[in-house]
All heavy atoms as TSV, in Angstrom:
chain	resi	resn	atom	element	x	y	z
A	1	MET	N	N	35.128	51.080	-33.920
A	1	MET	CA	C	35.618	49.841	-34.508
A	1	MET	C	C	34.493	48.800	-34.594
A	1	MET	O	O	34.350	48.142	-35.602
A	1	MET	CB	C	36.793	49.340	-33.662
A	1	MET	CG	C	37.411	48.080	-34.177
A	1	MET	SD	S	38.332	48.466	-35.673
A	1	MET	CE	C	38.981	46.902	-36.038
A	2	MET	N	N	33.720	48.707	-33.496
A	2	MET	CA	C	32.628	47.724	-33.491
A	2	MET	C	C	31.535	48.103	-34.481
A	2	MET	O	O	30.899	47.242	-35.066
A	2	MET	CB	C	32.038	47.610	-32.073
A	2	MET	CG	C	32.942	46.864	-31.102
A	2	MET	SD	S	33.257	45.176	-31.633
A	2	MET	CE	C	31.701	44.426	-31.271
A	3	GLY	N	N	31.335	49.411	-34.668
A	3	GLY	CA	C	30.325	49.864	-35.624
A	3	GLY	C	C	30.688	49.471	-37.044
A	3	GLY	O	O	29.835	49.085	-37.849
A	4	LYS	N	N	31.987	49.560	-37.377
A	4	LYS	CA	C	32.444	49.186	-38.709
A	4	LYS	C	C	32.291	47.680	-38.938
A	4	LYS	O	O	31.861	47.244	-40.006
A	4	LYS	CB	C	33.911	49.617	-38.871
A	4	LYS	CG	C	34.458	49.433	-40.232
A	4	LYS	CD	C	33.874	50.458	-41.176
A	4	LYS	CE	C	34.654	50.444	-42.465
A	4	LYS	NZ	N	34.079	51.313	-43.450
A	5	ILE	N	N	32.615	46.883	-37.915
A	5	ILE	CA	C	32.484	45.414	-38.024
A	5	ILE	C	C	31.018	45.041	-38.182
A	5	ILE	O	O	30.664	44.171	-38.986
A	5	ILE	CB	C	33.119	44.728	-36.799
A	5	ILE	CG1	C	34.640	44.939	-36.807
A	5	ILE	CG2	C	32.796	43.247	-36.783
A	5	ILE	CD1	C	35.334	44.451	-35.567
A	6	LYS	N	N	30.155	45.717	-37.416
A	6	LYS	CA	C	28.724	45.436	-37.508
A	6	LYS	C	C	28.192	45.785	-38.899
A	6	LYS	O	O	27.384	45.061	-39.469
A	6	LYS	CB	C	27.984	46.235	-36.438
A	6	LYS	CG	C	26.525	45.906	-36.326
A	6	LYS	CD	C	25.881	46.653	-35.181
A	6	LYS	CE	C	24.423	46.291	-35.070
A	6	LYS	NZ	N	23.762	46.997	-33.980
A	7	GLN	N	N	28.679	46.889	-39.463
A	7	GLN	CA	C	28.244	47.301	-40.795
A	7	GLN	C	C	28.700	46.299	-41.846
A	7	GLN	O	O	27.933	45.912	-42.729
A	7	GLN	CB	C	28.801	48.685	-41.107
A	7	GLN	CG	C	28.337	49.246	-42.423
A	7	GLN	CD	C	28.935	50.612	-42.706
A	7	GLN	OE1	O	29.799	51.083	-41.990
A	7	GLN	NE2	N	28.454	51.244	-43.764
A	8	VAL	N	N	29.947	45.844	-41.750
A	8	VAL	CA	C	30.464	44.857	-42.705
A	8	VAL	C	C	29.707	43.542	-42.567
A	8	VAL	O	O	29.368	42.890	-43.567
A	8	VAL	CB	C	31.986	44.661	-42.503
A	8	VAL	CG1	C	32.500	43.476	-43.297
A	8	VAL	CG2	C	32.741	45.925	-42.879
A	9	ALA	N	N	29.402	43.140	-41.334
A	9	ALA	CA	C	28.667	41.899	-41.113
A	9	ALA	C	C	27.258	42.003	-41.690
A	9	ALA	O	O	26.740	41.045	-42.280
A	9	ALA	CB	C	28.611	41.586	-39.627
A	10	THR	N	N	26.630	43.168	-41.556
A	10	THR	CA	C	25.282	43.357	-42.100
A	10	THR	C	C	25.299	43.279	-43.627
A	10	THR	O	O	24.439	42.625	-44.229
A	10	THR	CB	C	24.728	44.722	-41.659
A	10	THR	OG1	O	24.754	44.793	-40.241
A	10	THR	CG2	C	23.317	44.922	-42.145
A	11	VAL	N	N	26.276	43.906	-44.247
A	11	VAL	CA	C	26.384	43.865	-45.707
A	11	VAL	C	C	26.651	42.448	-46.179
A	11	VAL	O	O	26.059	41.979	-47.157
A	11	VAL	CB	C	27.486	44.840	-46.195
A	11	VAL	CG1	C	27.773	44.634	-47.666
A	11	VAL	CG2	C	27.080	46.273	-45.921
A	12	ALA	N	N	27.511	41.727	-45.482
A	12	ALA	CA	C	27.821	40.351	-45.862
A	12	ALA	C	C	26.595	39.459	-45.715
A	12	ALA	O	O	26.303	38.626	-46.580
A	12	ALA	CB	C	28.974	39.821	-45.013
A	13	ALA	N	N	25.847	39.635	-44.620
A	13	ALA	CA	C	24.653	38.824	-44.411
A	13	ALA	C	C	23.606	39.107	-45.481
A	13	ALA	O	O	22.968	38.179	-46.006
A	13	ALA	CB	C	24.083	39.103	-43.018
A	14	CYS	N	N	23.424	40.370	-45.821
A	14	CYS	CA	C	22.458	40.719	-46.870
A	14	CYS	C	C	22.884	40.141	-48.216
A	14	CYS	O	O	22.048	39.653	-48.984
A	14	CYS	CB	C	22.308	42.229	-46.965
A	14	CYS	SG	S	21.415	42.945	-45.593
A	15	SER	N	N	24.173	40.173	-48.502
A	15	SER	CA	C	24.673	39.621	-49.762
A	15	SER	C	C	24.429	38.126	-49.839
A	15	SER	O	O	24.008	37.601	-50.873
A	15	SER	CB	C	26.158	39.910	-49.916
A	15	SER	OG	O	26.397	41.284	-49.908
A	16	VAL	N	N	24.682	37.431	-48.734
A	16	VAL	CA	C	24.466	35.980	-48.709
A	16	VAL	C	C	22.985	35.658	-48.871
A	16	VAL	O	O	22.613	34.740	-49.612
A	16	VAL	CB	C	25.031	35.382	-47.400
A	16	VAL	CG1	C	24.577	33.943	-47.202
A	16	VAL	CG2	C	26.548	35.463	-47.395
A	17	LEU	N	N	22.116	36.422	-48.206
A	17	LEU	CA	C	20.674	36.194	-48.334
A	17	LEU	C	C	20.187	36.455	-49.750
A	17	LEU	O	O	19.363	35.705	-50.286
A	17	LEU	CB	C	19.914	37.060	-47.344
A	17	LEU	CG	C	19.988	36.627	-45.884
A	17	LEU	CD1	C	19.313	37.658	-44.994
A	17	LEU	CD2	C	19.344	35.264	-45.705
A	18	MET	N	N	20.688	37.518	-50.366
A	18	MET	CA	C	20.275	37.822	-51.739
A	18	MET	C	C	20.756	36.751	-52.704
A	18	MET	O	O	20.022	36.331	-53.598
A	18	MET	CB	C	20.800	39.189	-52.153
A	18	MET	CG	C	20.078	40.338	-51.491
A	18	MET	SD	S	20.765	41.946	-51.873
A	18	MET	CE	C	20.670	41.986	-53.641
A	19	LEU	N	N	21.984	36.291	-52.521
A	19	LEU	CA	C	22.510	35.235	-53.390
A	19	LEU	C	C	21.737	33.949	-53.204
A	19	LEU	O	O	21.389	33.272	-54.179
A	19	LEU	CB	C	24.000	35.014	-53.099
A	19	LEU	CG	C	24.692	33.946	-53.936
A	19	LEU	CD1	C	24.691	34.356	-55.403
A	19	LEU	CD2	C	26.101	33.724	-53.443
A	20	GLY	N	N	21.432	33.615	-51.961
A	20	GLY	CA	C	20.674	32.392	-51.683
A	20	GLY	C	C	19.280	32.433	-52.265
A	20	GLY	O	O	18.792	31.451	-52.825
A	21	SER	N	N	18.617	33.571	-52.148
A	21	SER	CA	C	17.260	33.670	-52.679
A	21	SER	C	C	17.259	33.628	-54.205
A	21	SER	O	O	16.377	33.037	-54.814
A	21	SER	CB	C	16.580	34.935	-52.176
A	21	SER	OG	O	17.250	36.070	-52.664
A	22	SER	N	N	18.259	34.253	-54.823
A	22	SER	CA	C	18.295	34.217	-56.278
A	22	SER	C	C	18.616	32.814	-56.783
A	22	SER	O	O	18.091	32.384	-57.807
A	22	SER	CB	C	19.310	35.225	-56.821
A	22	SER	OG	O	20.609	34.878	-56.397
A	23	LEU	N	N	19.462	32.085	-56.074
A	23	LEU	CA	C	19.741	30.700	-56.471
A	23	LEU	C	C	18.527	29.819	-56.274
A	23	LEU	O	O	18.260	28.921	-57.076
A	23	LEU	CB	C	20.935	30.157	-55.681
A	23	LEU	CG	C	22.296	30.747	-56.040
A	23	LEU	CD1	C	23.369	30.195	-55.113
A	23	LEU	CD2	C	22.642	30.464	-57.484
A	24	ALA	N	N	17.765	30.055	-55.204
A	24	ALA	CA	C	16.567	29.259	-54.962
A	24	ALA	C	C	15.515	29.527	-56.038
A	24	ALA	O	O	14.824	28.608	-56.485
A	24	ALA	CB	C	16.001	29.580	-53.583
A	25	LEU	N	N	15.400	30.769	-56.464
A	25	LEU	CA	C	14.433	31.087	-57.510
A	25	LEU	C	C	14.898	30.615	-58.876
A	25	LEU	O	O	14.086	30.314	-59.744
A	25	LEU	CB	C	14.172	32.589	-57.543
A	25	LEU	CG	C	13.411	33.155	-56.354
A	25	LEU	CD1	C	13.332	34.664	-56.454
A	25	LEU	CD2	C	12.030	32.555	-56.253
A	26	ALA	N	N	16.206	30.523	-59.077
A	26	ALA	CA	C	16.724	30.099	-60.375
A	26	ALA	C	C	16.405	28.634	-60.636
A	26	ALA	O	O	16.242	28.228	-61.783
A	26	ALA	CB	C	18.228	30.335	-60.437
A	27	ASP	N	N	16.304	27.834	-59.589
A	27	ASP	CA	C	15.966	26.423	-59.778
A	27	ASP	C	C	14.542	26.247	-60.279
A	27	ASP	O	O	14.247	25.346	-61.050
A	27	ASP	CB	C	16.131	25.658	-58.459
A	27	ASP	CG	C	17.588	25.510	-58.071
A	27	ASP	OD1	O	18.454	25.663	-58.963
A	27	ASP	OD2	O	17.858	25.255	-56.883
A	28	ASP	N	N	13.639	27.108	-59.824
A	28	ASP	CA	C	12.233	26.988	-60.200
A	28	ASP	C	C	11.876	27.790	-61.435
A	28	ASP	O	O	10.741	27.786	-61.859
A	28	ASP	CB	C	11.351	27.445	-59.045
A	28	ASP	CG	C	11.518	26.561	-57.816
A	28	ASP	OD1	O	11.913	25.401	-57.993
A	28	ASP	OD2	O	11.262	27.048	-56.705
A	29	ALA	N	N	12.817	28.500	-62.008
A	29	ALA	CA	C	12.533	29.382	-63.132
A	29	ALA	C	C	12.391	28.577	-64.413
A	29	ALA	O	O	13.309	28.448	-65.202
A	29	ALA	CB	C	13.623	30.430	-63.273
A	30	VAL	N	N	11.220	28.016	-64.617
A	30	VAL	CA	C	10.941	27.245	-65.815
A	30	VAL	C	C	10.365	28.153	-66.883
A	30	VAL	O	O	10.612	27.985	-68.058
A	30	VAL	CB	C	9.963	26.091	-65.487
A	30	VAL	CG1	C	9.593	25.316	-66.728
A	30	VAL	CG2	C	10.565	25.190	-64.430
A	31	GLY	N	N	9.629	29.139	-66.463
A	31	GLY	CA	C	9.012	30.055	-67.406
A	31	GLY	C	C	7.506	29.965	-67.324
A	31	GLY	O	O	6.947	28.952	-66.933
A	32	VAL	N	N	6.855	31.014	-67.705
A	32	VAL	CA	C	5.406	31.066	-67.680
A	32	VAL	C	C	4.912	30.936	-69.107
A	32	VAL	O	O	5.419	31.585	-70.014
A	32	VAL	CB	C	4.935	32.405	-67.071
A	32	VAL	CG1	C	3.429	32.489	-67.053
A	32	VAL	CG2	C	5.503	32.570	-65.677
A	33	ASP	N	N	3.927	30.097	-69.302
A	33	ASP	CA	C	3.376	29.894	-70.639
A	33	ASP	C	C	2.304	30.945	-70.903
A	33	ASP	O	O	1.229	30.922	-70.312
A	33	ASP	CB	C	2.780	28.496	-70.746
A	33	ASP	CG	C	2.306	28.189	-72.146
A	33	ASP	OD1	O	2.798	28.845	-73.085
A	33	ASP	OD2	O	1.461	27.287	-72.305
A	34	LEU	N	N	2.628	31.890	-71.775
A	34	LEU	CA	C	1.690	32.954	-72.117
A	34	LEU	C	C	1.037	32.723	-73.477
A	34	LEU	O	O	0.487	33.649	-74.068
A	34	LEU	CB	C	2.412	34.298	-72.111
A	34	LEU	CG	C	2.987	34.737	-70.768
A	34	LEU	CD1	C	3.759	36.028	-70.929
A	34	LEU	CD2	C	1.893	34.892	-69.742
A	35	THR	N	N	1.085	31.506	-73.958
A	35	THR	CA	C	0.552	31.195	-75.282
A	35	THR	C	C	-0.928	31.541	-75.419
A	35	THR	O	O	-1.321	32.099	-76.443
A	35	THR	CB	C	0.783	29.704	-75.597
A	35	THR	OG1	O	2.161	29.419	-75.419
A	35	THR	CG2	C	0.390	29.376	-77.018
A	36	PRO	N	N	-1.798	31.238	-74.436
A	36	PRO	CA	C	-3.206	31.614	-74.605
A	36	PRO	C	C	-3.415	33.117	-74.748
A	36	PRO	O	O	-4.321	33.554	-75.455
A	36	PRO	CB	C	-3.878	31.101	-73.332
A	36	PRO	CG	C	-2.987	30.039	-72.816
A	36	PRO	CD	C	-1.603	30.434	-73.220
A	37	LEU	N	N	-2.576	33.911	-74.092
A	37	LEU	CA	C	-2.724	35.357	-74.210
A	37	LEU	C	C	-2.196	35.879	-75.536
A	37	LEU	O	O	-2.805	36.734	-76.172
A	37	LEU	CB	C	-1.976	36.056	-73.071
A	37	LEU	CG	C	-2.581	35.924	-71.687
A	37	LEU	CD1	C	-1.639	36.522	-70.658
A	37	LEU	CD2	C	-3.915	36.608	-71.628
A	38	THR	N	N	-1.055	35.373	-75.962
A	38	THR	CA	C	-0.429	35.912	-77.169
A	38	THR	C	C	-1.048	35.372	-78.451
A	38	THR	O	O	-0.864	35.975	-79.505
A	38	THR	CB	C	1.078	35.604	-77.169
A	38	THR	OG1	O	1.277	34.197	-77.059
A	38	THR	CG2	C	1.764	36.308	-76.021
A	39	ASN	N	N	-1.759	34.268	-78.398
A	39	ASN	CA	C	-2.383	33.740	-79.614
A	39	ASN	C	C	-3.516	34.633	-80.106
A	39	ASN	O	O	-3.790	34.692	-81.298
A	39	ASN	CB	C	-2.919	32.332	-79.366
A	39	ASN	CG	C	-1.816	31.302	-79.423
A	39	ASN	OD1	O	-0.738	31.557	-79.953
A	39	ASN	ND2	N	-2.079	30.137	-78.867
A	40	SER	N	N	-4.185	35.321	-79.190
A	40	SER	CA	C	-5.334	36.122	-79.591
A	40	SER	C	C	-4.959	37.546	-79.983
A	40	SER	O	O	-5.819	38.319	-80.378
A	40	SER	CB	C	-6.360	36.160	-78.457
A	40	SER	OG	O	-5.789	36.760	-77.323
A	41	VAL	N	N	-3.684	37.911	-79.892
A	41	VAL	CA	C	-3.256	39.264	-80.230
A	41	VAL	C	C	-2.636	39.256	-81.621
A	41	VAL	O	O	-1.778	38.435	-81.929
A	41	VAL	CB	C	-2.234	39.793	-79.202
A	41	VAL	CG1	C	-1.744	41.164	-79.606
A	41	VAL	CG2	C	-2.838	39.823	-77.825
A	42	ASN	N	N	-3.098	40.167	-82.459
A	42	ASN	CA	C	-2.541	40.304	-83.794
A	42	ASN	C	C	-1.513	41.421	-83.753
A	42	ASN	O	O	-1.861	42.595	-83.716
A	42	ASN	CB	C	-3.661	40.621	-84.793
A	42	ASN	CG	C	-3.156	40.638	-86.202
A	42	ASN	OD1	O	-1.973	40.415	-86.453
A	42	ASN	ND2	N	-4.054	40.903	-87.137
A	43	PHE	N	N	-0.242	41.047	-83.738
A	43	PHE	CA	C	0.814	42.028	-83.574
A	43	PHE	C	C	1.057	42.849	-84.836
A	43	PHE	O	O	1.678	43.901	-84.761
A	43	PHE	CB	C	2.113	41.346	-83.137
A	43	PHE	CG	C	2.055	40.846	-81.726
A	43	PHE	CD1	C	1.937	39.501	-81.459
A	43	PHE	CD2	C	2.098	41.728	-80.666
A	43	PHE	CE1	C	1.881	39.048	-80.165
A	43	PHE	CE2	C	2.048	41.289	-79.369
A	43	PHE	CZ	C	1.940	39.936	-79.109
A	44	SER	N	N	0.587	42.404	-85.977
A	44	SER	CA	C	0.820	43.175	-87.199
A	44	SER	C	C	0.033	44.485	-87.172
A	44	SER	O	O	0.528	45.515	-87.626
A	44	SER	CB	C	0.454	42.348	-88.420
A	44	SER	OG	O	-0.930	42.061	-88.426
A	45	THR	N	N	-1.190	44.465	-86.637
A	45	THR	CA	C	-1.958	45.705	-86.555
A	45	THR	C	C	-1.360	46.650	-85.512
A	45	THR	O	O	-1.371	47.863	-85.701
A	45	THR	CB	C	-3.424	45.420	-86.208
A	45	THR	OG1	O	-3.477	44.679	-84.983
A	45	THR	CG2	C	-4.105	44.620	-87.298
A	46	VAL	N	N	-0.825	46.084	-84.432
A	46	VAL	CA	C	-0.186	46.913	-83.416
A	46	VAL	C	C	1.058	47.566	-84.005
A	46	VAL	O	O	1.304	48.763	-83.811
A	46	VAL	CB	C	0.163	46.067	-82.169
A	46	VAL	CG1	C	0.993	46.866	-81.176
A	46	VAL	CG2	C	-1.096	45.542	-81.509
A	47	LEU	N	N	1.834	46.804	-84.745
A	47	LEU	CA	C	3.043	47.339	-85.365
A	47	LEU	C	C	2.694	48.423	-86.385
A	47	LEU	O	O	3.379	49.445	-86.469
A	47	LEU	CB	C	3.829	46.217	-86.038
A	47	LEU	CG	C	5.163	46.610	-86.660
A	47	LEU	CD1	C	6.103	47.125	-85.586
A	47	LEU	CD2	C	5.777	45.432	-87.370
A	48	THR	N	N	1.621	48.240	-87.125
A	48	THR	CA	C	1.193	49.246	-88.093
A	48	THR	C	C	0.816	50.547	-87.384
A	48	THR	O	O	1.181	51.637	-87.830
A	48	THR	CB	C	-0.004	48.722	-88.907
A	48	THR	OG1	O	0.366	47.509	-89.544
A	48	THR	CG2	C	-0.444	49.729	-89.940
A	49	GLY	N	N	0.129	50.445	-86.269
A	49	GLY	CA	C	-0.243	51.636	-85.504
A	49	GLY	C	C	0.969	52.356	-84.946
A	49	GLY	O	O	1.050	53.591	-84.996
A	50	ILE	N	N	1.917	51.600	-84.419
A	50	ILE	CA	C	3.135	52.208	-83.871
A	50	ILE	C	C	3.920	52.907	-84.966
A	50	ILE	O	O	4.425	54.023	-84.783
A	50	ILE	CB	C	3.989	51.140	-83.163
A	50	ILE	CG1	C	3.291	50.680	-81.881
A	50	ILE	CG2	C	5.387	51.664	-82.850
A	50	ILE	CD1	C	3.941	49.503	-81.211
A	51	MET	N	N	4.042	52.275	-86.123
A	51	MET	CA	C	4.775	52.889	-87.227
A	51	MET	C	C	4.057	54.123	-87.754
A	51	MET	O	O	4.702	55.084	-88.180
A	51	MET	CB	C	4.983	51.870	-88.353
A	51	MET	CG	C	5.905	50.728	-87.963
A	51	MET	SD	S	7.520	51.296	-87.437
A	51	MET	CE	C	8.203	51.779	-88.982
A	52	ALA	N	N	2.724	54.142	-87.720
A	52	ALA	CA	C	1.980	55.323	-88.157
A	52	ALA	C	C	2.232	56.503	-87.220
A	52	ALA	O	O	2.440	57.635	-87.676
A	52	ALA	CB	C	0.488	54.999	-88.215
A	53	VAL	N	N	2.233	56.233	-85.925
A	53	VAL	CA	C	2.512	57.302	-84.967
A	53	VAL	C	C	3.943	57.793	-85.135
A	53	VAL	O	O	4.204	59.005	-85.131
A	53	VAL	CB	C	2.257	56.810	-83.527
A	53	VAL	CG1	C	2.770	57.792	-82.500
A	53	VAL	CG2	C	0.774	56.547	-83.319
A	54	ALA	N	N	4.888	56.878	-85.309
A	54	ALA	CA	C	6.288	57.269	-85.493
A	54	ALA	C	C	6.454	58.089	-86.775
A	54	ALA	O	O	7.188	59.081	-86.791
A	54	ALA	CB	C	7.174	56.027	-85.535
A	55	GLY	N	N	5.771	57.693	-87.834
A	55	GLY	CA	C	5.847	58.441	-89.088
A	55	GLY	C	C	5.302	59.842	-88.949
A	55	GLY	O	O	5.875	60.808	-89.471
A	56	SER	N	N	4.185	59.993	-88.218
A	56	SER	CA	C	3.655	61.345	-88.050
A	56	SER	C	C	4.555	62.205	-87.176
A	56	SER	O	O	4.698	63.400	-87.420
A	56	SER	CB	C	2.248	61.355	-87.477
A	56	SER	OG	O	1.892	60.214	-86.855
A	57	LEU	N	N	5.205	61.607	-86.173
A	57	LEU	CA	C	6.147	62.384	-85.361
A	57	LEU	C	C	7.350	62.824	-86.180
A	57	LEU	O	O	7.818	63.961	-86.049
A	57	LEU	CB	C	6.605	61.557	-84.156
A	57	LEU	CG	C	5.565	61.361	-83.050
A	57	LEU	CD1	C	6.098	60.407	-81.989
A	57	LEU	CD2	C	5.181	62.673	-82.443
A	58	ILE	N	N	7.839	61.941	-87.039
A	58	ILE	CA	C	8.966	62.305	-87.909
A	58	ILE	C	C	8.551	63.412	-88.870
A	58	ILE	O	O	9.312	64.352	-89.109
A	58	ILE	CB	C	9.475	61.059	-88.672
A	58	ILE	CG1	C	10.160	60.107	-87.706
A	58	ILE	CG2	C	10.404	61.443	-89.807
A	58	ILE	CD1	C	10.506	58.767	-88.306
A	59	LEU	N	N	7.352	63.322	-89.409
A	59	LEU	CA	C	6.860	64.354	-90.316
A	59	LEU	C	C	6.743	65.707	-89.605
A	59	LEU	O	O	7.142	66.736	-90.162
A	59	LEU	CB	C	5.510	63.936	-90.892
A	59	LEU	CG	C	4.892	64.867	-91.916
A	59	LEU	CD1	C	5.762	64.911	-93.165
A	59	LEU	CD2	C	3.493	64.418	-92.262
A	60	LEU	N	N	6.224	65.714	-88.385
A	60	LEU	CA	C	6.121	66.960	-87.632
A	60	LEU	C	C	7.502	67.536	-87.325
A	60	LEU	O	O	7.724	68.747	-87.441
A	60	LEU	CB	C	5.357	66.727	-86.327
A	60	LEU	CG	C	3.855	66.541	-86.466
A	60	LEU	CD1	C	3.246	66.132	-85.125
A	60	LEU	CD2	C	3.206	67.809	-86.971
A	61	TYR	N	N	8.454	66.681	-86.941
A	61	TYR	CA	C	9.800	67.154	-86.636
A	61	TYR	C	C	10.469	67.721	-87.894
A	61	TYR	O	O	11.093	68.781	-87.845
A	61	TYR	CB	C	10.644	66.022	-86.065
A	61	TYR	CG	C	12.068	66.429	-85.815
A	61	TYR	CD1	C	12.397	67.266	-84.760
A	61	TYR	CD2	C	13.086	65.997	-86.656
A	61	TYR	CE1	C	13.692	67.659	-84.534
A	61	TYR	CE2	C	14.392	66.387	-86.451
A	61	TYR	CZ	C	14.700	67.213	-85.383
A	61	TYR	OH	O	15.980	67.601	-85.182
A	62	ALA	N	N	10.341	67.025	-89.011
A	62	ALA	CA	C	10.956	67.494	-90.251
A	62	ALA	C	C	10.317	68.810	-90.699
A	62	ALA	O	O	11.010	69.726	-91.164
A	62	ALA	CB	C	10.824	66.436	-91.342
A	63	GLY	N	N	9.008	68.930	-90.558
A	63	GLY	CA	C	8.335	70.173	-90.923
A	63	GLY	C	C	8.777	71.331	-90.050
A	63	GLY	O	O	9.034	72.438	-90.538
A	64	SER	N	N	8.895	71.081	-88.756
A	64	SER	CA	C	9.347	72.129	-87.838
A	64	SER	C	C	10.776	72.540	-88.152
A	64	SER	O	O	11.098	73.735	-88.168
A	64	SER	CB	C	9.242	71.620	-86.399
A	64	SER	OG	O	9.835	72.507	-85.513
A	65	ALA	N	N	11.654	71.574	-88.421
A	65	ALA	CA	C	13.045	71.897	-88.756
A	65	ALA	C	C	13.107	72.661	-90.076
A	65	ALA	O	O	13.905	73.593	-90.219
A	65	ALA	CB	C	13.864	70.610	-88.842
A	66	GLY	N	N	12.275	72.298	-91.039
A	66	GLY	CA	C	12.249	73.005	-92.317
A	66	GLY	C	C	11.793	74.443	-92.171
A	66	GLY	O	O	12.362	75.352	-92.780
A	67	VAL	N	N	10.766	74.658	-91.351
A	67	VAL	CA	C	10.277	76.020	-91.134
A	67	VAL	C	C	11.352	76.860	-90.451
A	67	VAL	O	O	11.589	78.018	-90.827
A	67	VAL	CB	C	8.972	75.990	-90.308
A	67	VAL	CG1	C	8.618	77.377	-89.796
A	67	VAL	CG2	C	7.834	75.423	-91.142
A	68	LYS	N	N	12.032	76.302	-89.455
A	68	LYS	CA	C	13.110	77.039	-88.780
A	68	LYS	C	C	14.226	77.380	-89.762
A	68	LYS	O	O	14.774	78.476	-89.741
A	68	LYS	CB	C	13.668	76.217	-87.620
A	68	LYS	CG	C	12.740	76.142	-86.441
A	68	LYS	CD	C	13.354	75.303	-85.334
A	68	LYS	CE	C	12.381	75.136	-84.192
A	68	LYS	NZ	N	12.924	74.281	-83.129
A	69	TRP	N	N	14.563	76.465	-90.632
A	69	TRP	CA	C	15.626	76.680	-91.614
A	69	TRP	C	C	15.246	77.801	-92.577
A	69	TRP	O	O	16.034	78.690	-92.883
A	69	TRP	CB	C	15.914	75.376	-92.355
A	69	TRP	CG	C	17.020	75.456	-93.338
A	69	TRP	CD1	C	18.339	75.647	-93.079
A	69	TRP	CD2	C	16.896	75.346	-94.752
A	69	TRP	NE1	N	19.049	75.642	-94.246
A	69	TRP	CE2	C	18.178	75.462	-95.302
A	69	TRP	CE3	C	15.823	75.147	-95.616
A	69	TRP	CZ2	C	18.415	75.402	-96.659
A	69	TRP	CZ3	C	16.061	75.075	-96.968
A	69	TRP	CH2	C	17.356	75.209	-97.474
A	70	ILE	N	N	13.988	77.778	-93.048
A	70	ILE	CA	C	13.519	78.811	-93.979
A	70	ILE	C	C	13.486	80.179	-93.294
A	70	ILE	O	O	13.878	81.189	-93.866
A	70	ILE	CB	C	12.132	78.429	-94.550
A	70	ILE	CG1	C	12.272	77.234	-95.491
A	70	ILE	CG2	C	11.476	79.603	-95.246
A	70	ILE	CD1	C	10.973	76.640	-95.969
A	71	LEU	N	N	13.042	80.219	-92.035
A	71	LEU	CA	C	13.004	81.490	-91.311
A	71	LEU	C	C	14.398	82.047	-91.089
A	71	LEU	O	O	14.609	83.269	-91.179
A	71	LEU	CB	C	12.276	81.326	-89.968
A	71	LEU	CG	C	10.758	81.156	-90.067
A	71	LEU	CD1	C	10.165	80.884	-88.691
A	71	LEU	CD2	C	10.124	82.392	-90.676
A	72	ARG	N	N	15.363	81.204	-90.826
A	72	ARG	CA	C	16.751	81.664	-90.689
A	72	ARG	C	C	17.266	82.232	-91.990
A	72	ARG	O	O	17.982	83.229	-92.016
A	72	ARG	CB	C	17.661	80.516	-90.229
A	72	ARG	CG	C	17.699	80.348	-88.734
A	72	ARG	CD	C	18.794	79.395	-88.361
A	72	ARG	NE	N	18.610	78.128	-89.079
A	72	ARG	CZ	C	18.619	76.939	-88.515
A	72	ARG	NH1	N	18.843	76.810	-87.236
A	72	ARG	NH2	N	18.411	75.855	-89.224
A	73	MET	N	N	16.922	81.573	-93.121
A	73	MET	CA	C	17.359	82.072	-94.418
A	73	MET	C	C	16.735	83.417	-94.730
A	73	MET	O	O	17.381	84.319	-95.266
A	73	MET	CB	C	17.013	81.064	-95.529
A	73	MET	CG	C	17.904	79.846	-95.543
A	73	MET	SD	S	17.492	78.691	-96.847
A	73	MET	CE	C	17.612	79.697	-98.274
A	74	VAL	N	N	15.452	83.595	-94.400
A	74	VAL	CA	C	14.772	84.853	-94.659
A	74	VAL	C	C	15.348	85.969	-93.786
A	74	VAL	O	O	15.543	87.087	-94.245
A	74	VAL	CB	C	13.266	84.691	-94.439
A	74	VAL	CG1	C	12.544	86.034	-94.447
A	74	VAL	CG2	C	12.663	83.775	-95.494
A	75	LYS	N	N	15.641	85.656	-92.524
A	75	LYS	CA	C	16.204	86.665	-91.613
A	75	LYS	C	C	17.582	87.110	-92.054
A	75	LYS	O	O	17.945	88.273	-91.907
A	75	LYS	CB	C	16.271	86.115	-90.193
A	75	LYS	CG	C	14.956	86.118	-89.463
A	75	LYS	CD	C	15.168	85.639	-88.041
A	75	LYS	CE	C	13.858	85.574	-87.302
A	75	LYS	NZ	N	14.044	85.118	-85.914
A	76	SER	N	N	18.368	86.192	-92.560
A	76	SER	CA	C	19.746	86.539	-92.933
A	76	SER	C	C	19.813	87.252	-94.273
A	76	SER	O	O	20.820	87.877	-94.590
A	76	SER	CB	C	20.624	85.283	-92.963
A	76	SER	OG	O	20.206	84.441	-94.005
A	77	ALA	N	N	18.779	87.187	-95.071
A	77	ALA	CA	C	18.803	87.825	-96.404
A	77	ALA	C	C	18.519	89.302	-96.332
A	77	ALA	O	O	18.106	89.893	-95.438
A	77	ALA	CB	C	17.789	87.149	-97.314
């Protein structure tokens, strides 16, 4: 019985501490100004690179699916 009470008390204490710490941090959460870092990055070139990689992956997947489809047709004929 005492073990169960101790366990419940520990969980309650941890919950109160977590809530208190999150409330204390929420008051100071103004935000970090990352403007000097983000001003020097050109996101359009990054987006172009990501889209190029995505396009080549789609092309490889479509080619692989097409080859499998053709091989199935040849096997069944």
